[in-house]
C-alpha positions as a Python dict, from the first residue, in 0.01 Angstrom:
ca = {
    (1, 'M'): (0, 0, 0),
    (2, 'P'): (367, 17, -98),
    (3, 'R'): (505, -211, -364),
    (4, 'G'): (648, -543, -245),
    (5, 'G'): (975, -699, -353),
    (6, 'S'): (1039, -888, -679),
    (7, 'G'): (743, -738, -864),
    (8, 'W'): (485, -841, -606),
    (9, 'T'): (233, -572, -509),
    (10, 'P'): (52, -571, -174),
    (11, 'V'): (-318, -518, -248),
    (12, 'C'): (-511, -576, 75),
    (13, 'A'): (-520, -751, 408),
    (14, 'L'): (-652, -1106, 406),
    (15, 'S'): (-926, -994, 646),
    (16, 'D'): (-1049, -747, 379),
    (17, 'L'): (-1134, -1034, 141),
    (18, 'P'): (-1433, -1232, 271),
    (19, 'P'): (-1466, -1594, 154),
    (20, 'E'): (-1662, -1645, -170),
    (21, 'Q'): (-1664, -1273, -252),
    (22, 'G'): (-1453, -1063, -484),
    (23, 'R'): (-1258, -740, -451),
    (24, 'A'): (-1091, -527, -717),
    (25, 'A'): (-736, -395, -701),
    (26, 'L'): (-531, -176, -932),
    (27, 'L'): (-165, -269, -974),
    (28, 'P'): (103, -1, -1027),
    (29, 'D'): (124, -79, -1400),
    (30, 'G'): (-248, -7, -1441),
    (31, 'T'): (-360, -369, -1440),
    (32, 'A'): (-702, -422, -1282),
    (33, 'V'): (-735, -753, -1099),
    (34, 'A'): (-1022, -930, -929),
    (35, 'L'): (-932, -1113, -609),
    (36, 'F'): (-1124, -1410, -472),
    (37, 'R'): (-1087, -1624, -161),
    (38, 'R'): (-1264, -1958, -145),
    (39, 'Y'): (-1397, -2111, 177),
    (40, 'D'): (-1101, -2349, 185),
    (41, 'G'): (-867, -2045, 195),
    (42, 'T'): (-745, -2072, -164),
    (43, 'L'): (-676, -1733, -322),
    (44, 'H'): (-720, -1641, -688),
    (45, 'A'): (-632, -1326, -882),
    (46, 'L'): (-778, -1283, -1230),
    (47, 'G'): (-817, -997, -1472),
    (48, 'N'): (-1112, -779, -1369),
    (49, 'L'): (-1220, -702, -1728),
    (50, 'D'): (-1500, -929, -1851),
    (51, 'P'): (-1362, -1049, -2188),
    (52, 'V'): (-1709, -1111, -2334),
    (53, 'H'): (-1871, -780, -2241),
    (54, 'G'): (-1567, -552, -2205),
    (55, 'A'): (-1657, -415, -1863),
    (56, 'P'): (-1444, -419, -1544),
    (57, 'V'): (-1691, -621, -1338),
    (58, 'M'): (-1546, -964, -1260),
    (59, 'C'): (-1484, -868, -896),
    (60, 'H'): (-1865, -854, -863),
    (61, 'G'): (-1912, -1205, -1002),
    (62, 'I'): (-2065, -1497, -817),
    (63, 'V'): (-1812, -1750, -686),
    (64, 'G'): (-1919, -2112, -704),
    (65, 'D'): (-1850, -2454, -847),
    (66, 'R'): (-1933, -2612, -1181),
    (67, 'G'): (-1884, -2987, -1192),
    (68, 'G'): (-1603, -2972, -938),
    (69, 'V'): (-1434, -2674, -1106),
    (70, 'P'): (-1420, -2355, -894),
    (71, 'V'): (-1564, -2069, -1102),
    (72, 'V'): (-1660, -1704, -1097),
    (73, 'T'): (-1968, -1612, -1299),
    (74, 'S'): (-1983, -1279, -1480),
    (75, 'P'): (-2248, -1050, -1333),
    (76, 'L'): (-2335, -934, -1687),
    (77, 'G'): (-2379, -1236, -1914),
    (78, 'K'): (-2353, -1512, -1653),
    (79, 'E'): (-2060, -1681, -1831),
    (80, 'A'): (-1860, -1898, -1590),
    (81, 'F'): (-1479, -1866, -1579),
    (82, 'A'): (-1254, -2124, -1411),
    (83, 'L'): (-1076, -1957, -1118),
    (84, 'E'): (-759, -2163, -1167),
    (85, 'T'): (-716, -2119, -1544),
    (86, 'G'): (-932, -1821, -1644),
    (87, 'R'): (-1097, -2034, -1915),
    (88, 'C'): (-1455, -1947, -2008),
    (89, 'L'): (-1678, -2252, -1967),
    (90, 'D'): (-1977, -2101, -2151),
    (91, 'G'): (-1851, -1874, -2424),
    (92, 'P'): (-1600, -1857, -2703),
    (93, 'E'): (-1264, -2029, -2644),
    (94, 'E'): (-1078, -1700, -2684),
    (95, 'A'): (-1278, -1550, -2394),
    (96, 'R'): (-1030, -1602, -2110),
    (97, 'L'): (-937, -1410, -1799),
    (98, 'P'): (-568, -1352, -1732),
    (99, 'V'): (-453, -1540, -1422),
    (100, 'H'): (-209, -1371, -1184),
    (101, 'A'): (11, -1526, -918),
    (102, 'V'): (-113, -1443, -568),
    (103, 'R'): (32, -1507, -223),
    (104, 'I'): (-8, -1420, 144),
    (105, 'T'): (284, -1263, 327),
    (106, 'E'): (365, -1269, 694),
    (107, 'G'): (117, -1034, 852),
    (108, 'D'): (-163, -1172, 631),
    (109, 'V'): (-119, -926, 343),
    (110, 'I'): (-230, -1043, -2),
    (111, 'E'): (21, -972, -279),
    (112, 'V'): (-31, -1007, -654),
    (113, 'S'): (229, -1040, -929),
    (114, 'P'): (158, -859, -1256),
    (115, 'A'): (379, -1105, -1448),
    (116, 'G'): (216, -1233, -1764),
    (117, 'N'): (-63, -975, -1769),
    (118, 'A'): (-259, -935, -2088),
    (119, 'A'): (-270, -579, -2224),
    (120, 'E'): (-650, -573, -2228),
    (121, 'T'): (-658, -586, -1848),
    (122, 'R'): (-473, -256, -1816),
    (123, 'V'): (-682, 46, -1726),
    (124, 'G'): (-674, 303, -2005),
    (125, 'S'): (-561, 61, -2278),
    (126, 'P'): (-700, 122, -2626),
}
């Protein structure tokens, strides 16, 4: 998909992101993001790299709820990460997922902003 205006990147159609499932997208700067859509329609974009295990797998995580907090659980170690903040609820405090701004455009296209990305989410980073 072509790049959107003001740093926003179109990543997929809303219909390509089923509720309570994840999808991966690669932004033009090499940032890998995991996209999630909750049943209430809320969208989330987080870094796809699991900060505990170092693998790009968060898009395969299980979406759920922990004590009223929407979470995605790592498919590797089962650590839960808050969808709204990226904070790890089960592991070390420094284990966080970068959170990216996400929006829906007219025509139901999901766009993600790379602003504020952490370097460790970039594909090919040392």
